[in-house]
C-alpha positions in Angstrom: -61.4 6.6 42.2 -57.7 7.6 42.6 -57.5 8.9 39.0 -60.5 11.2 39.7 -58.8 12.5 42.8 -55.6 13.2 40.9 -57.5 14.9 38.1 -59.3 17.2 40.6 -56.0 18.1 42.4 -54.3 18.8 39.1 -57.1 21.0 37.7 -57.5 22.7 41.0 -53.9 23.9 40.8 -53.9 24.9 37.2 -53.0 28.6 36.4 -53.3 30.4 33.1 -52.3 34.0 32.2 -52.7 35.8 28.9 -51.6 39.3 28.2 -50.4 41.9 25.8 -47.9 44.7 26.1 -49.2 48.2 26.8 -45.6 49.5 26.1 -42.3 47.8 25.1 -38.9 48.6 23.8 -35.7 46.7 22.8 -32.2 47.9 23.2 -29.4 46.0 21.4 -28.8 44.1 18.2 -32.3 42.6 18.1 -33.8 46.1 17.8 -32.0 46.6 14.6 -33.1 43.2 13.2 -36.7 43.8 14.0 -36.8 47.3 12.5 -34.9 46.5 9.4 -36.4 47.0 5.9 -36.2 44.0 3.6 -36.5 43.1 -0.1 -39.0 40.4 -1.2 -37.5 37.4 -3.0 -40.5 37.0 -5.3 -40.9 40.5 -6.7 -38.0 42.6 -5.5 -40.3 45.0 -3.6 -38.9 46.8 -0.6 -40.8 45.9 2.5 -40.7 48.5 5.2 -40.5 47.3 8.8 -43.9 46.7 10.5 -45.3 49.6 12.5 -47.0 49.3 15.9 -46.1 45.6 16.5 -47.5 44.1 19.7 -46.0 41.7 22.1 -48.3 38.9 23.4 -47.6 36.4 26.2 -49.2 33.2 27.5 -48.3 31.4 30.7 -49.7 28.0 31.9 -48.6 26.2 35.0 -49.4 24.7 38.4 -49.2 25.9 41.9 -51.1 27.2 44.9 -52.4 30.6 45.8 -48.8 31.8 46.7 -46.3 30.1 44.3 -46.8 28.9 40.8 -44.4 27.3 38.3 -45.3 28.1 34.7 -44.2 27.6 31.1 -44.1 30.9 29.1 -44.5 31.7 25.5 -44.2 35.3 24.2 -44.2 36.6 20.6 -42.6 40.0 19.9 -43.5 42.7 17.4 -46.5 40.9 15.9 -48.5 42.7 13.2 -51.1 41.7 10.7 -48.4 40.6 8.3 -46.2 38.7 10.7 -47.5 35.2 9.8 -48.1 35.7 6.1 -45.5 34.8 3.4 -42.9 37.5 2.8 -39.8 39.1 4.3 -39.2 39.9 7.9 -38.3 38.3 11.2 -40.3 36.7 14.0 -39.0 36.6 17.6 -40.5 34.2 20.1 -39.5 33.6 23.7 -40.1 30.2 25.3 -39.3 29.7 29.0 -40.3 28.8 32.5 -40.7 30.9 35.6 -41.6 30.8 39.2 -44.2 33.4 40.3 -44.6 34.4 43.9 -47.7 36.3 45.1 -46.3 37.9 48.2 -49.5 38.8 50.1 -53.2 39.3 49.5 -55.2 42.3 50.7 -58.8 42.5 49.6 -58.1 40.8 46.3 -54.9 42.9 45.5 -51.6 41.1 45.4 -48.1 42.1 44.4 -46.2 39.5 42.4 -42.7 38.8 41.3 -41.5 36.2 38.7 -38.2 35.0 37.3 -36.9 32.2 35.2 -34.7 31.1 32.3 -35.8 31.3 28.7 -34.8 30.7 25.1 -35.6 33.1 22.2 -36.1 31.9 18.7 -35.4 34.4 15.9 -36.9 33.1 12.6 -36.0 34.8 9.3 -39.2 34.4 7.3 -37.4 34.8 4.0 -34.7 32.2 4.4 -36.1 30.1 7.2 -32.9 30.5 9.2 -33.4 29.9 12.9 -31.2 31.4 15.6 -31.5 30.6 19.3 -30.5 32.9 22.1 -30.4 32.3 25.9 -32.4 34.6 28.1 -33.4 35.5 31.6 -36.8 37.0 32.2 -37.8 39.0 35.4 -41.1 40.6 36.2 -43.0 42.4 39.0 -46.5 43.7 39.2 -49.9 43.8 40.8 -53.0 41.7 40.3 -56.5 42.1 41.5 -58.4 38.8 41.9 -62.2 38.4 42.0 -63.1 34.7 42.4 -60.9 32.6 40.1 -60.2 35.5 37.6 -57.6 38.2 38.1 -56.6 41.3 36.1 -52.9 42.0 36.2 -50.3 44.5 35.2 -46.6 43.9 35.4 -43.3 45.3 34.2 -40.8 42.9 32.8 -37.2 42.8 31.7 -35.8 40.1 29.4 -32.0 39.8 28.8 -31.3 37.8 25.6 -27.8 36.8 24.4 -27.3 35.5 20.8 -23.9 34.0 20.0 -24.4 34.1 16.3 -26.8 35.1 13.5 -28.3 38.5 12.7 -28.7 39.6 16.3 -25.3 38.6 17.7 -24.8 40.2 21.2 -27.0 41.0 24.1 -30.4 42.7 23.8 -32.6 44.0 26.7 -36.3 43.8 26.2 -38.5 45.9 28.6 -42.2 46.2 28.7 -45.4 46.7 30.6 -48.0 43.9 30.2 -51.7 43.8 31.1 -53.9 40.8 30.9 -56.2 38.3 32.5 -55.3 35.3 34.7 -57.4 32.3 35.7 -56.3 30.9 39.1 -58.8 28.5 40.8 
């Protein structure tokens, strides 16, 4: 009986958010790495940098209607060729955050979130992995109907790499829109 009660409490506090960037930009060394042309190892063909890459994010965590603690995964500049064999770089942010929904008025709620993160920069040609430390901040609005919410938020992620192709500090800014499930 106790295990059922624990399961109900855990599932009742589960939160899930999935979104994509409506707009984004990077300023710093990472911008140069992500927009760099490359030459294929197999056939020597020059691969131009991907155009119109999208950023996607997924958060999952626990909390109540006011405060949630979540794990975050975001992939940056994803195109149709990002996960196929060939040249290029994949950047992924893994982190945690605390989200505060300040107040609720007829389903509308302003939110703020912040937390530490790590960014993995993977060179698809060589397999070289470089890790950077990051802080991610966001603020936005969400409109909740029942357990589902539509949200929009602006975020800023400061990433520092101490080595590799993107050595230095990069600022990632964006505006995300998406859906959230919050029982």
